[in-house]
RODO-2510 file (C-alpha; in nm, 4 decimals, decimal comma):
residues 273
     n   res          X          Y          Z
     1     m    -2,6204    -0,9455    -0,7771
     2     a    -2,5114    -0,7877    -1,1168
     3     p    -2,7408    -0,8996    -1,4140
     4     t    -2,5977    -1,1579    -1,6465
     5     k    -2,4301    -1,0268    -1,9422
     6     a    -2,6633    -1,0476    -2,2458
     7     a    -2,5656    -1,2859    -2,5094
     8     p    -2,4297    -1,1420    -2,8205
     9     d    -2,6451    -1,1331    -3,1321
    10     a    -2,5364    -1,2898    -3,4529
    11     a    -2,5585    -0,9467    -3,5945
    12     d    -2,2899    -0,8263    -3,3554
    13     d    -2,0321    -1,0313    -3,5290
    14     p    -2,1202    -1,1141    -3,8926
    15     k    -1,7981    -1,2964    -3,9352
    16     d    -1,8835    -1,5523    -3,6643
    17     r    -2,1138    -1,7645    -3,8606
    18     q    -2,0741    -2,0686    -3,6173
    19     f    -2,2287    -1,8800    -3,3340
    20     v    -2,5863    -1,9884    -3,2495
    21     t    -2,7476    -1,7009    -3,0597
    22     a    -3,0582    -1,9042    -2,9542
    23     l    -2,8175    -2,1713    -2,7933
    24     a    -2,6233    -1,8976    -2,6175
    25     r    -2,9392    -1,7450    -2,4673
    26     g    -3,0673    -2,0744    -2,3482
    27     l    -2,7466    -2,1358    -2,1610
    28     q    -2,7557    -1,7834    -2,0378
    29     i    -3,0893    -1,8566    -1,8735
    30     l    -2,9680    -2,1805    -1,7134
    31     q    -2,6689    -1,9836    -1,5583
    32     c    -2,9111    -1,7707    -1,3811
    33     f    -3,0179    -2,0498    -1,1481
    34     t    -2,7893    -2,0830    -0,8450
    35     p    -2,8240    -2,2357    -0,4975
    36     a    -2,9414    -1,8801    -0,3869
    37     r    -3,1865    -1,8805    -0,6563
    38     p    -3,3052    -2,2377    -0,7203
    39     e    -3,6453    -2,1200    -0,8646
    40     m    -3,7177    -1,8336    -1,0980
    41     s    -4,0119    -1,6946    -1,2913
    42     g    -3,9898    -1,5618    -1,6637
    43     s    -3,9904    -1,2189    -1,5478
    44     d    -3,6931    -1,2922    -1,3080
    45     l    -3,4936    -1,4319    -1,5865
    46     a    -3,5656    -1,1677    -1,8196
    47     r    -3,4695    -0,9044    -1,5865
    48     l    -3,1322    -1,0938    -1,5036
    49     t    -3,0418    -1,1667    -1,8723
    50     k    -3,1872    -0,8336    -2,0065
    51     l    -3,3553    -1,0328    -2,2779
    52     p    -3,7095    -0,9593    -2,4044
    53     q    -3,9688    -1,1508    -2,1940
    54     p    -4,1356    -1,3171    -2,5088
    55     t    -3,7935    -1,4606    -2,6189
    56     v    -3,7303    -1,5815    -2,2548
    57     w    -4,0688    -1,7594    -2,2409
    58     r    -4,0111    -1,9245    -2,5937
    59     l    -3,6614    -2,0494    -2,4588
    60     c    -3,8043    -2,1671    -2,1409
    61     h    -4,1108    -2,3380    -2,3042
    62     t    -3,8589    -2,5340    -2,5187
    63     m    -3,6393    -2,6332    -2,2193
    64     i    -3,9681    -2,7358    -2,0189
    65     e    -4,0637    -2,9615    -2,3115
    66     m    -3,6998    -3,1197    -2,3040
    67     g    -3,7026    -3,1750    -1,9314
    68     v    -3,4173    -2,9030    -1,8786
    69     l    -3,6597    -2,6983    -1,6773
    70     i    -3,9437    -2,8048    -1,4704
    71     p    -4,2444    -2,5706    -1,3690
    72     v    -4,3001    -2,5413    -0,9938
    73     s    -4,5189    -2,3172    -0,7725
    74     g    -4,6926    -2,0405    -0,9610
    75     e    -4,4974    -1,9147    -1,2686
    76     k    -4,1721    -2,0348    -1,1284
    77     m    -3,9184    -2,2862    -1,2895
    78     r    -3,6296    -2,4610    -1,1656
    79     p    -3,3604    -2,6806    -1,3422
    80     g    -3,4821    -3,0471    -1,4180
    81     l    -3,3006    -3,3784    -1,4221
    82     a    -3,1674    -3,3082    -1,7761
    83     a    -2,9892    -3,0162    -1,6563
    84     l    -2,8661    -3,1626    -1,3403
    85     r    -2,7015    -3,4523    -1,5262
    86     l    -2,4940    -3,2004    -1,7325
    87     g    -2,3731    -3,0488    -1,3991
    88     h    -2,2787    -3,3892    -1,2549
    89     s    -2,1189    -3,4795    -1,5916
    90     a    -1,9013    -3,1676    -1,5838
    91     i    -1,7863    -3,2325    -1,2290
    92     a    -1,7330    -3,5825    -1,2794
    93     g    -1,5076    -3,5025    -1,5814
    94     l    -1,2775    -3,2929    -1,3584
    95     g    -1,0555    -3,5957    -1,2349
    96     i    -0,8688    -3,3613    -0,9991
    97     a    -1,1604    -3,3621    -0,7674
    98     e    -1,1229    -3,7398    -0,7023
    99     i    -0,7499    -3,7277    -0,7006
   100     a    -0,7663    -3,4676    -0,4353
   101     r    -1,0443    -3,6245    -0,2298
   102     p    -0,8353    -3,8636     0,0076
   103     h    -0,5770    -3,6015     0,0696
   104     l    -0,8456    -3,3278     0,1679
   105     q    -1,0296    -3,5930     0,3855
   106     d    -0,6969    -3,6699     0,5560
   107     l    -0,6523    -3,2902     0,6333
   108     a    -1,0274    -3,2517     0,7431
   109     d    -0,9901    -3,5516     0,9811
   110     t    -0,6477    -3,4587     1,1207
   111     f    -0,7534    -3,0892     1,1996
   112     e    -1,1097    -3,1603     1,2800
   113     g    -1,2290    -2,9308     0,9928
   114     a    -1,3257    -2,9408     0,6283
   115     g    -1,1071    -2,9378     0,3252
   116     g    -1,2314    -2,8329    -0,0233
   117     l    -1,1283    -2,7732    -0,3808
   118     a    -1,2885    -2,5063    -0,5911
   119     a    -1,2611    -2,3300    -0,9289
   120     r    -1,3287    -1,9485    -1,0189
   121     d    -1,6677    -1,8676    -1,1704
   122     g    -1,6940    -1,4883    -1,2268
   123     t    -1,6915    -1,3254    -0,8973
   124     d    -1,7439    -1,6453    -0,7104
   125     m    -1,5363    -1,9753    -0,6271
   126     v    -1,7489    -2,2975    -0,6932
   127     i    -1,6828    -2,5937    -0,4606
   128     l    -1,5941    -2,8965    -0,6677
   129     q    -1,4861    -3,1114    -0,3803
   130     r    -1,5912    -3,1035    -0,0141
   131     c    -1,4628    -3,3275     0,2637
   132     e    -1,5491    -3,2933     0,6287
   133     s    -1,4635    -3,4332     0,9837
   134     d    -1,7187    -3,5162     1,2315
   135     n    -1,6925    -3,1669     1,3791
   136     r    -2,0523    -3,0117     1,4038
   137     l    -1,9057    -2,6583     1,4015
   138     l    -1,8477    -2,6527     1,0354
   139     m    -1,9972    -2,4142     0,7628
   140     n    -2,2864    -2,5447     0,5709
   141     l    -2,1174    -2,5878     0,2235
   142     h    -2,1307    -2,8770    -0,0321
   143     v    -2,0179    -2,9520    -0,3845
   144     g    -2,1713    -2,6909    -0,6011
   145     s    -2,1748    -2,4207    -0,3294
   146     r    -2,0503    -2,0879    -0,4229
   147     v    -1,8314    -1,8627    -0,1999
   148     p    -1,7210    -1,4887    -0,2995
   149     l    -1,3947    -1,4517    -0,4605
   150     s    -1,3614    -1,1320    -0,2558
   151     t    -1,3693    -1,2724     0,0958
   152     s    -1,3308    -1,6404     0,0884
   153     a    -1,0061    -1,8108     0,1514
   154     l    -1,0408    -2,0157    -0,1797
   155     g    -1,1108    -1,6877    -0,3626
   156     w    -0,7944    -1,5142    -0,1915
   157     a    -0,5907    -1,8257    -0,2856
   158     w    -0,6995    -1,8062    -0,6485
   159     l    -0,6293    -1,4224    -0,6490
   160     a    -0,2801    -1,4722    -0,4958
   161     g    -0,1771    -1,7437    -0,7330
   162     v    -0,2521    -1,5702    -1,0719
   163     p    -0,0261    -1,3331    -1,2724
   164     e    -0,0770    -0,9842    -1,1703
   165     e    -0,2389    -0,8797    -1,4972
   166     e    -0,5106    -1,1459    -1,4390
   167     r    -0,5506    -1,0477    -1,0657
   168     a    -0,5858    -0,6792    -1,1771
   169     r    -0,8592    -0,7810    -1,4174
   170     a    -1,0354    -1,0036    -1,1431
   171     v    -1,0114    -0,7006    -0,9159
   172     a    -1,1797    -0,4586    -1,1623
   173     d    -1,4695    -0,7266    -1,1831
   174     m    -1,5091    -0,7464    -0,8120
   175     e    -1,5099    -0,3623    -0,7980
   176     a    -1,7712    -0,3547    -1,0574
   177     k    -2,0049    -0,6258    -0,9299
   178     d    -1,9081    -0,6818    -0,5654
   179     g    -1,7569    -0,3513    -0,4658
   180     a    -1,8693    -0,2913    -0,1047
   181     r    -1,7633    -0,6394    -0,0138
   182     w    -1,4245    -0,6183    -0,1805
   183     e    -1,3411    -0,2712    -0,0316
   184     k    -1,3760    -0,4148     0,3103
   185     a    -1,1704    -0,7272     0,2373
   186     r    -0,8997    -0,5444     0,0319
   187     a    -0,6633    -0,4766     0,3157
   188     g    -0,6822    -0,8368     0,4579
   189     f    -0,6289    -0,9740     0,1158
   190     a    -0,2983    -0,7627     0,0793
   191     q    -0,1643    -0,9330     0,3947
   192     a    -0,2676    -1,2663     0,2694
   193     l    -0,0772    -1,2122    -0,0595
   194     a     0,2320    -1,1092     0,1294
   195     e     0,2173    -1,4289     0,3356
   196     y     0,1469    -1,6462     0,0084
   197     r     0,4642    -1,4998    -0,1518
   198     e     0,6562    -1,5984     0,1390
   199     r     0,4994    -1,9291     0,2490
   200     g     0,2897    -2,0630    -0,0403
   201     f    -0,0397    -2,0255     0,1357
   202     i    -0,2922    -1,7697     0,2640
   203     i    -0,4682    -1,7379     0,5963
   204     n    -0,8348    -1,6037     0,6021
   205     h    -0,9144    -1,5256     0,9702
   206     g    -1,2988    -1,4630     1,0139
   207     v    -1,3366    -1,2730     0,6864
   208     l    -1,5809    -1,4934     0,5056
   209     h    -1,7474    -1,6135     0,8463
   210     k    -1,6823    -1,4505     1,1738
   211     g    -1,5457    -1,7177     1,3913
   212     y    -1,4173    -1,9358     1,1180
   213     n    -1,0582    -1,9634     1,0271
   214     t    -0,9202    -2,1170     0,7014
   215     a    -0,6006    -2,1596     0,5140
   216     a    -0,5858    -2,2111     0,1483
   217     s    -0,3449    -2,2545    -0,1421
   218     p    -0,3780    -2,2166    -0,5296
   219     i    -0,3019    -2,4951    -0,7638
   220     v    -0,0669    -2,3302    -1,0144
   221     s    -0,0396    -2,5250    -1,3615
   222     a     0,2676    -2,5324    -1,5507
   223     d     0,1644    -2,2327    -1,7845
   224     g     0,1046    -2,0163    -1,4637
   225     s    -0,2783    -2,0380    -1,4677
   226     v    -0,4703    -2,1238    -1,1559
   227     p    -0,7449    -2,3662    -1,2449
   228     y    -0,8170    -2,4644    -0,8928
   229     a    -0,7576    -2,3717    -0,5246
   230     i    -0,7563    -2,6019    -0,2002
   231     n    -0,8460    -2,5066     0,1506
   232     c    -0,8805    -2,6514     0,4960
   233     g    -1,0611    -2,4687     0,7750
   234     s    -1,2695    -2,4930     1,1099
   235     a    -1,4396    -2,2841     1,3678
   236     a    -1,1824    -2,0712     1,5502
   237     v    -1,2413    -2,2534     1,8764
   238     t    -1,1106    -2,5797     1,6942
   239     l    -0,8448    -2,4488     1,4561
   240     s    -0,6471    -2,1290     1,5706
   241     v    -0,4498    -1,8986     1,3274
   242     a    -0,1184    -2,0266     1,4761
   243     r    -0,2037    -2,3857     1,3949
   244     l    -0,3186    -2,3027     1,0523
   245     r     0,0068    -2,1157     0,9933
   246     a     0,2365    -2,3853     1,1356
   247     d     0,0658    -2,7116     1,0400
   248     v    -0,2229    -2,6692     0,7888
   249     g    -0,0917    -2,4040     0,5646
   250     p     0,2448    -2,6034     0,4921
   251     r     0,0491    -2,9078     0,4201
   252     l    -0,1765    -2,7543     0,1859
   253     a     0,1075    -2,5736     0,0054
   254     e     0,2608    -2,9226    -0,0430
   255     l    -0,0537    -3,0721    -0,1617
   256     s    -0,1156    -2,7937    -0,4104
   257     k     0,2298    -2,8553    -0,5788
   258     a     0,1523    -3,2355    -0,5969
   259     l    -0,1967    -3,1653    -0,7545
   260     a    -0,0446    -2,9258    -0,9979
   261     h     0,1348    -3,2249    -1,1507
   262     a    -0,1879    -3,4108    -1,1882
   263     v    -0,3462    -3,1180    -1,3572
   264     t    -0,0696    -3,0801    -1,6032
   265     r     0,0065    -3,4464    -1,6932
   266     p    -0,3005    -3,4760    -1,9366
   267     a    -0,1922    -3,1853    -2,1301
   268     k     0,1604    -3,3441    -2,1778
   269     r     0,0091    -3,6632    -2,2840
   270     a    -0,2139    -3,4830    -2,5570
   271     q     0,0966    -3,3018    -2,6869
   272     g     0,2837    -3,6364    -2,7376
   273     r     0,0179    -3,7618    -2,9623
***
């Protein structure tokens, strides 16, 4: 995985007197922890952030004292309850996750699969809501899991829904940070993009995980941005591509349009104040 971009120093932009470099660096350290990297040492963090190791240790010491980080085995650390509360607060503040939940659960139950809602974060999509049926052949994903923008149905839906300029920037980012995976998926995404333009949803047939089929649709807000994407999928033995195209995809396209209104309503109220 590519190193985290180093936080800008205050000297880089003398005009920005409001920018607190130490805070930015602390947040940069916290962003290094992921489900795939739940525990890391100071050396690991220095390598990923490209910050001097003494700086990393001072920042980590401060966060340990505040309970944001917790020391574990050896010299490693992991996020503490204080950090986890911030994550849960951020997700809870996304009211769209709760609005979407009953609809995604209905899709999951109807098609013996799983439905989800996610937002883009760099070259990943982060799952904000996950609803499952009792099918035991589902992927092991949960709220907070990350899936690649380049190969997941959620990622393809996001890419399909955004304006061309933004898609081009995202592709350039994937080419730089996830080039090998994107190169293998590029042709499949091109077909998915054509289908989205015709039908309002994409099909991802065993690209993220062999033997797993998924349909997805972007939630396009009034300003043309794509804050979220939704999906529904299951093992290929349960959910065929034909059924995704005939039944699941159209329902996702309808749901994404309905959820788009939920995304834009708060902005309209704010403008009226």
